[in-house]
SEVEX-726242 format. One line per 4 residues: number of its first residue (from 0); for each residue x, y, z of C-alpha. Coordinates in steps of 0.001 Angstrom, whole numbers. Example, Ala and Ser with C-alpha at 12.3 -4.5 7.8 and 13.67 -1.06 7.14 Angstrom:
<recs>
0> 12300:-4500:7800; 13670:-1060:7140 .
</recs>
This chain:
<recs>
0> -31193:7761:-34234; -32116:4297:-32932; -35426:3583:-31181; -35763:2509:-27536 .
4> -37472:-635:-26286; -39281:-1230:-22985; -40983:-4262:-21485; -44293:-4263:-19574 .
8> -45426:-5102:-16951; -42155:-6723:-15809; -38878:-8177:-17034; -39565:-11454:-15190 .
12> -42829:-13269:-16000; -44267:-16786:-15763; -45086:-19141:-18624; -48418:-18127:-20131 .
16> -48290:-14503:-18943; -49049:-11661:-21349; -46164:-9282:-22069; -45976:-6041:-24049 .
20> -42750:-4982:-25769; -43047:-1265:-26586; -40864:310:-29254; -40478:4096:-28934 .
24> -39453:5809:-32174; -37704:9201:-32503; -39776:9913:-35633; -42769:8571:-37545 .
28> -41948:5346:-39366; -43636:3165:-41973; -42316:-183:-40742; -41310:-1280:-37241 .
32> -39730:-4654:-36547; -39139:-6558:-33293; -36644:-9436:-33335; -35214:-11846:-30792 .
36> -31418:-12167:-30781; -31611:-15938:-30325; -33948:-16367:-33357; -36122:-18904:-31503 .
40> -39245:-17022:-32621; -39958:-15144:-35890; -39528:-11386:-36077; -42722:-9334:-35710 .
44> -43577:-6412:-38017; -45970:-3453:-37905; -46635:-1250:-40930; -48730:1623:-39544 .
48> -47389:5172:-39462; -46791:5842:-35761; -44074:6695:-33267; -44919:4134:-30544 .
52> -45651:491:-31342; -46730:-2280:-28989; -45901:-5926:-29669; -47910:-8460:-27638 .
56> -46665:-11886:-26557; -48302:-14695:-24576; -45157:-16313:-23256; -43907:-19772:-24096 .
60> -40456:-21200:-23354; -39115:-20044:-26706; -40026:-16423:-25906; -37367:-16276:-23177 .
64> -34572:-14231:-24735; -33154:-10848:-25712; -35144:-8460:-27935; -34385:-5365:-30023 .
68> -36504:-3231:-32339; -35727:-1063:-35358; -37711:1008:-37850; -37751:2070:-41481 .
72> -38352:5720:-42356; -39826:6925:-45645; -37754:10077:-46226; -35046:9158:-46703 .
76> -35895:5466:-47170; -33556:4049:-44586; -33490:1398:-41834; -32453:2593:-38389 .
80> -29941:1061:-36034; -31349:-1465:-33568; -32435:-425:-30086; -30528:-1397:-26976 .
84> -31396:-4960:-25913; -34155:-5878:-23463; -34140:-9262:-21719; -37353:-11208:-21155 .
88> -36922:-13824:-18404; -39651:-16502:-18395; -40214:-18556:-15227; -40946:-22285:-15550 .
92> -42555:-23464:-12304; -41906:-27124:-13101; -38329:-26652:-11830; -37524:-26633:-8116 .
96> -36246:-23334:-6647; -32671:-22840:-5397; -31430:-22692:-1822; -30101:-19506:-256 .
100> -27954:-18425:2703; -26636:-15148:4099; -23320:-14428:5837; -22574:-13018:8318 .
104> -25834:-13678:10112; -27321:-11986:13129; -26500:-8326:13698; -23835:-6690:11531 .
108> -22672:-3094:11415; -23584:-670:8678; -20753:-704:6122; -20191:-4470:6369 .
112> -19948:-6557:3202; -22787:-9099:3032; -22454:-12395:1175; -25495:-14186:-248 .
116> -24983:-17707:-1579; -27432:-19526:-3852; -27222:-23127:-4991; -28887:-25758:-7130 .
120> -26729:-28532:-8508; -27034:-29712:-12138; -29682:-27289:-13487; -28245:-23791:-13078 .
124> -26452:-22132:-15990; -26362:-18840:-14035; -27971:-17528:-10865; -29948:-14290:-10465 .
128> -30240:-12279:-7255; -33584:-10506:-6813; -34836:-7931:-4328; -38564:-7796:-3566 .
132> -40121:-4782:-5260; -37584:-4642:-8118; -38733:-6013:-11464; -35214:-6767:-12740 .
136> -32558:-8944:-11135; -29865:-7077:-9183; -26926:-9333:-10052; -26070:-12391:-12138 .
140> -23342:-14909:-11299; -22204:-18227:-12729; -22008:-21137:-10275; -18856:-22963:-9222 .
144> -18358:-26684:-9868; -20541:-27484:-6861; -23510:-25546:-8251; -23156:-22547:-5900 .
148> -23100:-18852:-6837; -21823:-16113:-4513; -23199:-12548:-4462; -21709:-9679:-2466 .
152> -23472:-6535:-1218; -20635:-4105:-472; -20776:-1701:2495; -24489:-2090:3104 .
156> -26590:932:4113; -30286:1444:4920; -30911:1609:1161; -30163:-2150:1087 .
160> -33042:-2846:3473; -35304:-5530:1985; -35940:-9154:1148; -33683:-11030:-1270 .
164> -34242:-14264:-3204; -32515:-16241:-5929; -33518:-17960:-9124; -31398:-19731:-11717 .
168> -31341:-19765:-15499; -31894:-23307:-16698; -29218:-25003:-18765; -30384:-25873:-22238 .
172> -31809:-24449:-25438; -33705:-21461:-23975; -31128:-18989:-22587; -33432:-16931:-20306 .
176> -35758:-19657:-19026; -35724:-19412:-15236; -36590:-21407:-12137; -39082:-20021:-9602 .
180> -37777:-17825:-6802; -36593:-19651:-3703; -36661:-18958:42; -35692:-15485:1212 .
184> -33119:-13672:3308; -34067:-10306:4804; -31825:-7374:5692; -33223:-4927:8234 .
188> -30932:-1906:8273; -30718:595:11148; -29576:4114:10128; -26268:5338:11514 .
192> -26804:7778:14442; -26126:11455:13732; -23564:11835:16573; -20045:11248:15214 .
196> -18943:9403:18357; -22042:7186:18472; -22056:3558:17550; -22764:2843:13856 .
200> -26057:1432:12663; -26642:-2275:12499; -28292:-4729:10174; -30463:-7598:11343 .
204> -30127:-10509:8922; -32844:-13151:8965; -33609:-16152:6784; -37267:-16692:5876 .
208> -39266:-19253:3982; -41878:-19147:1263; -42113:-18009:-2333; -44945:-15509:-2090 .
212> -43057:-12346:-1102; -41769:-11623:-4622; -44519:-10769:-7077; -44250:-11570:-10788 .
216> -45997:-8588:-12271 .
</recs>
């Protein structure tokens, strides 16, 4: 069976951060290899007999990419299939963050579809929608010709309560190099009352400023 690969402490990190890619093996193996799909960095190998192997990276731009691991067993001498892919998104703070808007604004009923738009002309190859407290992006969308991407949250409920921000993947050689997170929009969701004839819950939608609410772990 193939191994599994996990990323610690977070899928989204800043340039210069330390990252651990952990390969979990279903059996003891004599050789474990970690490779990037984009081949911008050399593969990494470990030759100790073990069933969990950590690969350590201090991130540079070329480390932004998709990774998989595989192993070689001794009996029988055979190379495993590759693990499922793990994406490492590296944030470059030299780029300016995107703008963001939310529609409809004000108070909206529970069950309404919410639209979040993010924009940054010229730089964005794709836009990512983030929710504070989640290490991975919620959605990814390509921009239109005007540099705007549209995200939809369908039939929102109290589970959607939180603060949302956008970033964009930067056009160019490094496929998962990202801008910093931009300003935020916040959904405050009111639960639907228990009485069947009562008015449904509502959501208060507010736009905020600042980049400090989302933590790069």
